[in-house]
C-alpha positions as semicolon CSV with decimal commas, in nm:
position;residue;x (nm);y (nm);z (nm)
1;X;4,379;18,191;6,534
2;X;4,154;18,104;6,822
3;X;3,883;18,312;6,673
4;X;3,915;18,136;6,342
5;X;3,917;17,799;6,510
6;X;3,599;17,889;6,686
7;X;3,439;17,993;6,364
8;X;3,543;17,666;6,195
9;X;3,409;17,467;6,486
10;X;3,088;17,658;6,475
11;X;3,066;17,608;6,102
12;X;3,110;17,233;6,138
13;X;2,839;17,217;6,397
14;X;2,610;17,411;6,171
15;X;2,678;17,168;5,886
16;X;2,595;16,864;6,103
17;X;2,251;16,985;6,212
18;X;2,068;16,890;5,888
19;X;2,224;16,543;5,896
20;X;2,112;16,486;6,253
21;X;1,763;16,602;6,167
22;X;1,760;16,368;5,865
23;X;1,857;16,072;6,082
24;X;1,594;16,162;6,339
25;X;1,323;16,166;6,072
26;X;1,419;15,822;5,943
27;X;1,423;15,677;6,291
28;X;1,068;15,797;6,336
29;X;0,968;15,646;5,997
30;X;1,116;15,310;6,089
31;X;0,921;15,309;6,413
32;X;0,599;15,365;6,217
33;X;0,673;15,091;5,963
34;X;0,473;14,764;6,010
35;X;0,667;14,465;6,133
36;X;0,769;14,197;5,885
37;X;0,505;13,921;5,889
38;X;0,709;13,639;5,735
39;X;1,054;13,497;5,715
40;X;1,232;13,513;5,383
41;X;1,376;13,168;5,456
42;X;1,037;12,984;5,434
43;X;0,820;12,942;5,123
44;X;0,440;12,968;5,082
45;X;0,218;12,717;5,259
46;X;-0,154;12,677;5,333
47;X;-0,290;12,750;5,678
48;X;-0,406;12,456;5,886
49;X;-0,750;12,602;5,960
50;X;-0,859;12,622;5,596
51;X;-1,196;12,465;5,506
52;X;-1,221;12,185;5,250
53;X;-1,601;12,168;5,212
54;X;-1,848;12,453;5,160
55;X;-2,228;12,404;5,143
56;X;-2,455;12,683;5,020
57;X;-2,810;12,730;4,896
58;X;-2,881;12,796;4,531
59;X;-2,909;13,166;4,457
60;X;-2,682;13,283;4,738
61;X;-2,313;13,382;4,727
62;X;-2,064;13,101;4,780
63;X;-1,734;13,196;4,948
64;X;-1,449;12,948;4,901
65;X;-1,159;13,020;5,140
66;X;-0,788;12,969;5,080
67;X;-0,547;13,072;5,357
68;X;-0,182;13,115;5,253
69;X;0,115;13,217;5,467
70;X;0,450;13,347;5,339
71;X;0,317;13,422;4,993
72;X;0,601;13,664;4,910
73;X;0,586;13,759;4,541
74;X;0,401;13,449;4,426
75;X;0,052;13,468;4,276
76;X;-0,272;13,292;4,371
77;X;-0,507;13,145;4,111
78;X;-0,843;12,969;4,129
79;X;-0,912;12,682;3,888
80;X;-1,238;12,490;3,839
81;X;-1,174;12,121;3,891
82;X;-1,414;11,958;3,645
83;X;-1,272;12,124;3,333
84;X;-0,942;12,273;3,466
85;X;-1,073;12,616;3,373
86;X;-0,873;12,914;3,499
87;X;-1,114;13,144;3,679
88;X;-0,901;13,407;3,849
89;X;-0,540;13,512;3,910
90;X;-0,484;13,754;4,196
91;X;-0,790;13,982;4,169
92;X;-0,828;13,947;3,791
93;X;-1,113;13,732;3,651
94;X;-1,021;13,531;3,340
95;X;-1,360;13,377;3,269
96;X;-1,647;13,544;3,087
97;X;-1,876;13,452;3,379
98;X;-1,863;13,765;3,593
99;X;-2,010;13,578;3,890
100;X;-1,659;13,456;3,978
101;X;-1,453;13,709;4,178
102;X;-1,132;13,663;4,378
103;X;-1,077;13,888;4,680
104;X;-0,789;13,932;4,929
105;X;-0,939;14,112;5,230
106;X;-0,704;14,371;5,380
107;X;-0,411;14,212;5,196
108;X;-0,398;13,932;5,453
109;X;-0,354;13,558;5,422
110;X;-0,704;13,482;5,297
111;X;-0,773;13,454;4,924
112;X;-1,146;13,399;4,875
113;X;-1,323;13,292;4,558
114;X;-1,674;13,440;4,551
115;X;-1,942;13,287;4,329
116;X;-2,242;13,517;4,315
117;X;-2,591;13,377;4,252
118;X;-2,456;13,024;4,276
119;X;-2,630;12,756;4,071
120;X;-2,672;12,382;4,110
121;X;-2,431;12,334;3,817
122;X;-2,158;12,520;4,008
123;X;-2,120;12,230;4,250
124;X;-1,788;12,048;4,240
125;X;-1,421;12,097;4,326
126;X;-1,221;12,421;4,300
127;X;-0,843;12,444;4,319
128;X;-0,653;12,723;4,493
129;X;-0,302;12,728;4,340
130;X;0,014;12,915;4,433
131;X;0,263;12,973;4,150
132;X;0,562;12,801;4,311
133;X;0,772;12,545;4,122
134;X;0,603;12,304;4,126
135;X;0,271;12,473;4,216
136;X;0,107;12,391;4,548
137;X;-0,269;12,330;4,546
138;X;-0,553;12,326;4,795
139;X;-0,893;12,179;4,695
140;X;-1,230;12,309;4,814
141;X;-1,546;12,107;4,740
142;X;-1,865;12,306;4,684
143;X;-2,210;12,159;4,749
144;X;-2,518;12,350;4,626
145;X;-2,862;12,279;4,768
146;X;-3,170;12,377;4,566
147;X;-3,477;12,546;4,704
148;X;-3,777;12,317;4,766
149;X;-4,143;12,425;4,769
150;X;-4,416;12,235;4,953
151;X;-4,787;12,290;5,017
152;X;-4,953;12,186;5,341
153;X;-5,171;11,991;5,400
154;X;-5,136;11,864;5,041
155;X;-5,219;11,908;4,676
156;X;-5,590;11,830;4,736
157;X;-5,777;12,000;5,020
158;X;-6,136;11,916;5,124
159;X;-6,319;12,136;5,375
160;X;-6,680;12,180;5,479
161;X;-6,858;12,498;5,383
162;X;-6,850;12,747;5,669
163;X;-6,540;12,596;5,831
164;X;-6,189;12,743;5,834
165;X;-5,972;12,696;5,525
166;X;-5,593;12,730;5,556
167;X;-5,331;12,625;5,304
168;X;-4,963;12,700;5,369
169;X;-4,697;12,735;5,099
170;X;-4,341;12,691;5,225
171;X;-4,019;12,744;5,031
172;X;-3,699;12,619;5,190
173;X;-3,358;12,727;5,063
174;X;-3,453;13,044;4,877
175;X;-3,249;13,353;4,972
176;X;-3,475;13,621;5,118
177;X;-3,678;13,785;4,998
178;X;-3,837;13,485;4,827
179;X;-4,140;13,690;4,712
180;X;-4,398;13,419;4,783
181;X;-4,742;13,484;4,634
182;X;-5,074;13,305;4,593
183;X;-5,280;13,337;4,276
184;X;-5,600;13,186;4,139
185;X;-5,642;13,142;3,766
186;X;-5,372;13,401;3,707
187;X;-5,522;13,658;3,943
188;X;-5,335;13,752;4,264
189;X;-5,497;13,656;4,593
190;X;-5,470;13,894;4,886
191;X;-5,275;13,735;5,173
192;X;-5,080;13,852;5,478
193;X;-4,707;13,914;5,443
194;X;-4,490;13,603;5,416
195;X;-4,311;13,487;5,729
196;X;-3,935;13,444;5,676
197;X;-3,692;13,275;5,915
198;X;-3,382;13,052;5,917
199;X;-3,318;12,692;6,012
200;X;-2,969;12,569;6,108
201;X;-2,876;12,204;6,065
202;X;-2,522;12,061;6,070
203;X;-2,377;12,414;6,066
204;X;-2,574;12,489;5,748
205;X;-2,823;12,776;5,775
206;X;-3,118;12,747;5,539
207;X;-3,364;13,031;5,478
208;X;-3,734;12,940;5,496
209;X;-4,029;13,144;5,371
210;X;-4,391;13,062;5,456
211;X;-4,715;13,214;5,324
212;X;-5,067;13,118;5,436
213;X;-5,386;13,124;5,232
214;X;-5,666;13,139;5,488
215;X;-6,041;13,184;5,494
216;X;-6,219;13,197;5,831
217;X;-6,550;13,080;5,676
218;X;-6,498;12,898;5,348
219;X;-6,775;12,899;5,088
220;X;-6,818;12,694;4,769
221;X;-6,699;12,999;4,574
222;X;-6,356;12,947;4,733
223;X;-6,322;12,615;4,550
224;X;-6,069;12,608;4,270
225;X;-5,702;12,571;4,183
226;X;-5,455;12,799;4,360
227;X;-5,089;12,849;4,263
228;X;-4,797;12,935;4,489
229;X;-4,501;13,109;4,323
230;X;-4,159;13,228;4,439
231;X;-3,836;13,358;4,290
232;X;-3,654;13,026;4,338
233;X;-3,903;12,748;4,261
234;X;-4,146;12,634;3,996
235;X;-4,516;12,719;4,049
236;X;-4,691;12,474;4,281
237;X;-5,066;12,405;4,249
238;X;-5,323;12,302;4,509
239;X;-5,690;12,223;4,445
240;X;-5,939;12,333;4,709
241;X;-6,282;12,166;4,741
242;X;-6,535;12,342;4,963
243;X;-6,826;12,100;5,007
244;X;-7,168;12,123;5,165
245;X;-7,243;11,910;5,468
246;X;-7,413;11,623;5,284
247;X;-7,145;11,614;5,014
248;X;-6,864;11,595;5,267
249;X;-7,053;11,326;5,464
250;X;-7,096;11,117;5,150
251;X;-6,726;11,142;5,069
252;X;-6,631;11,049;5,425
253;X;-6,865;10,748;5,402
254;X;-6,700;10,629;5,084
255;X;-6,357;10,689;5,235
256;X;-6,445;10,486;5,547
257;X;-6,606;10,198;5,358
258;X;-6,344;10,162;5,088
259;X;-5,999;10,059;5,219
260;X;-5,839;10,346;5,033
261;X;-5,765;10,706;5,114
262;X;-5,991;10,992;5,021
263;X;-5,762;11,094;4,739
264;X;-5,770;10,749;4,579
265;X;-6,143;10,690;4,605
266;X;-6,183;10,789;4,242
267;X;-5,945;10,510;4,144
268;X;-6,162;10,272;4,344
269;X;-6,470;10,372;4,146
270;X;-6,286;10,339;3,817
271;X;-6,168;9,989;3,904
272;X;-6,520;9,891;4,005
273;X;-6,664;10,027;3,683
274;X;-6,408;9,844;3,475
275;X;-6,481;9,520;3,663
276;X;-6,854;9,553;3,603
277;X;-6,793;9,622;3,236
278;X;-6,577;9,313;3,196
279;X;-6,829;9,093;3,377
280;X;-7,114;9,230;3,170
281;X;-6,925;9,167;2,846
282;X;-6,834;8,817;2,957
283;X;-7,193;8,723;3,045
284;X;-7,329;8,881;2,729
285;X;-7,090;8,680;2,514
286;X;-7,207;8,355;2,680
287;X;-7,576;8,437;2,620
288;X;-7,657;8,495;2,984
289;X;-7,826;8,794;3,142
290;X;-7,641;8,992;3,404
291;X;-7,784;9,243;3,646
292;X;-7,629;9,412;3,945
293;X;-7,724;9,646;4,222
294;X;-7,647;10,012;4,196
295;X;-7,443;9,991;4,513
296;X;-7,073;10,072;4,504
297;X;-6,871;9,757;4,439
298;X;-6,591;9,888;4,663
299;X;-6,811;9,957;4,968
300;X;-7,087;9,821;5,187
301;X;-7,399;10,023;5,249
302;X;-7,545;10,073;5,593
303;X;-7,842;9,853;5,497
304;X;-7,608;9,572;5,390
305;X;-7,418;9,603;5,716
306;X;-7,741;9,554;5,914
307;X;-7,838;9,252;5,705
308;X;-7,490;9,103;5,716
309;X;-7,460;9,093;5,339
310;X;-7,104;9,085;5,218
311;X;-6,976;9,382;5,020
312;X;-6,956;9,330;4,648
313;X;-7,226;9,056;4,642
314;X;-7,426;9,069;4,319
315;X;-7,767;8,928;4,232
316;X;-7,731;8,735;3,911
317;X;-8,010;8,565;3,724
318;X;-7,949;8,329;3,438
319;X;-8,174;8,238;3,149
320;X;-8,406;7,945;3,202
321;X;-8,177;7,707;3,017
322;X;-7,801;7,697;3,041
323;X;-7,563;7,555;2,782
324;X;-7,642;7,197;2,890
325;X;-8,014;7,246;2,835
326;X;-8,099;7,210;3,205
327;X;-8,335;7,454;3,367
328;X;-8,189;7,673;3,642
329;X;-8,359;7,858;3,923
330;X;-8,315;8,229;3,962
331;X;-8,069;8,310;4,239
């Protein structure tokens, strides 16, 4: 009997070993399991650190954040505000525009709407919605800045032959590489590599690309119209005038004498010509003769300055008899 009892006891112990091993394995599995991140007693809500305004540059990727805690089994959707267009639900895109993508990095609280190659027309409000009853919504406003191209020192450049010529094309807001290039009458112009850097203002980082067109000793053959192009902006033209010494001196003289800038001197001459034409027509219609100096009506020559003659003074001689029949002296 004792022997049998011992066998039974041994048999029971043998039968319990697999169960103990099973329990031990599950204890180890439970230790490896991640802790529960939310309470089943609270519903979804948006995090307090979520952004409400996003500013990007045209052509880059816009990332609209939406932080949600305690999501449970609810779903997250992104809706465009201006037309209430459903863009994404979870990670599925429901619009034909493949630029819109919803991502949930590492399965965490952040649900981000990515807009690749963002355009100016993409600006506006976007709604992050959680499918509770009723739905809860967080709005993110997107601002898109367009790239701007400028040419320095301006659209018209005047330099003296033999002096240094340098024109700089700058594109601000174009994602690198902007592929800046200078051309002349459709033919590429050899230039150094464009300089690319970033400017930060009000927590907004803007890419800037700059390309110089330089000649150490400009010649009249360098005159012409040059075009700056990039991947983000419309072509921008600049006209270069390489003048000989006497030509540049004459233009500077006109610019100093006429109270207008160098770039508006042509307008000054046109106005003067039109004034002379009107005066000539008026005198001709009244039967009088009209003559004028060849001097510029909008300037005063050096000789006139020495004599103290006022600019614009004209020598006019009338016919011997005016309309009253009285003789007049020549002035």
